[in-house]
N, C-alpha and C positions, 0 to 999 in steps of 0.2 A: 531493470535501468531505468533511470528517470532523469531528463533534462528539461530546463526552462528553455522554451524556444520562442517566446514571444511574450511581452509585458514585463511585470515586476512584482516582488512580495509587498509592494505597499499595501498597507491595511491589513495584510495577512499577519496574523500571530503565530500560526503553526501549521504545519502539512505534516501528517502522520500515515503511516501505514497502520491499518486495523485489520486485525484477524477476527472474524466474526464465525460464531458456531451456530448452526440454524438446525432446527428438527426436521422432520420429512415433511412437514406443511409450510417451512418456511419461517416459522415463528424463530426469533433470536432467543439462543439460550443465555449467551455470554458473548463478551467481545474483549480482546485486548489490543490496547493502543501501544504502539512501539515506535521506534525509529523517527525522530524528528527529521524532515527532508528538508535539506538545505540545496537544491537544485541550482545547478548553473547551465551554462550552454553546452558544457560537456556531458555525455551520459555517464551517471554514475549508479553504481549498484548500491542497493539499501536492503536490508534484510529485517524480518520480524519474527524473531523467535517466541513462539505462543505456549509451550508447553502441552501439556495433555488436555483432549478435549472432554468437556463435561458428558455424563450419562445422556444418552438419548440424542447425540449429535449424529445428523445424517448427512450434512453439508458443511464444508468450511469455505468460506468466501473471504477474499483478500480485498481491501478496500483503500482507497486513497482520500483521506478526510482532512478538510480545510478548516481553519478557526478564523474568523476574520471580524473585524471591528463594523460597528454600522456604518458602513461607506463603501464606495464602490471599489471593485477589485477588477484587475484587467490582467491574467495571466493565463498562458497555454502552457502545459507539461505534456511531454512526449513521454509515455510510458512504453517500455520496450521489453518483450519477452518475459511477462509476470508469471511466476510459477510458485507452486506450493510443493513442499518436499517433505516427506516422512522421514525423520531420523535426525541425527546430530550434526550430519555435515551437510551443507548444500551442495546440489550438483551444480556445474557449472552450465550456464545458457549455451544451448548447442545451435547454432546458425545451420539453417538448412538448405540456404542458397548462397551462391558466390557473392 
């Protein structure tokens, strides 16, 4: 879940979820950019289906990537419950406290 809690998207052209595949030494083997995030003040769920990992993958890393123009930006995103699932259907985020 992602929400914009301060600032705005002024001068930001895109915010995406990136799934990066790293080898055992931490070197990036490949990445897939998905889902342009259009966050509001209300938490929204975003997903990034990425497919099969390339050979040699030891770690899968999820990142939030911003593209902006050469100008100042001012935004704060709240990222809640990030998760990486294996399979076709995403699991639901399970709250662990009331």
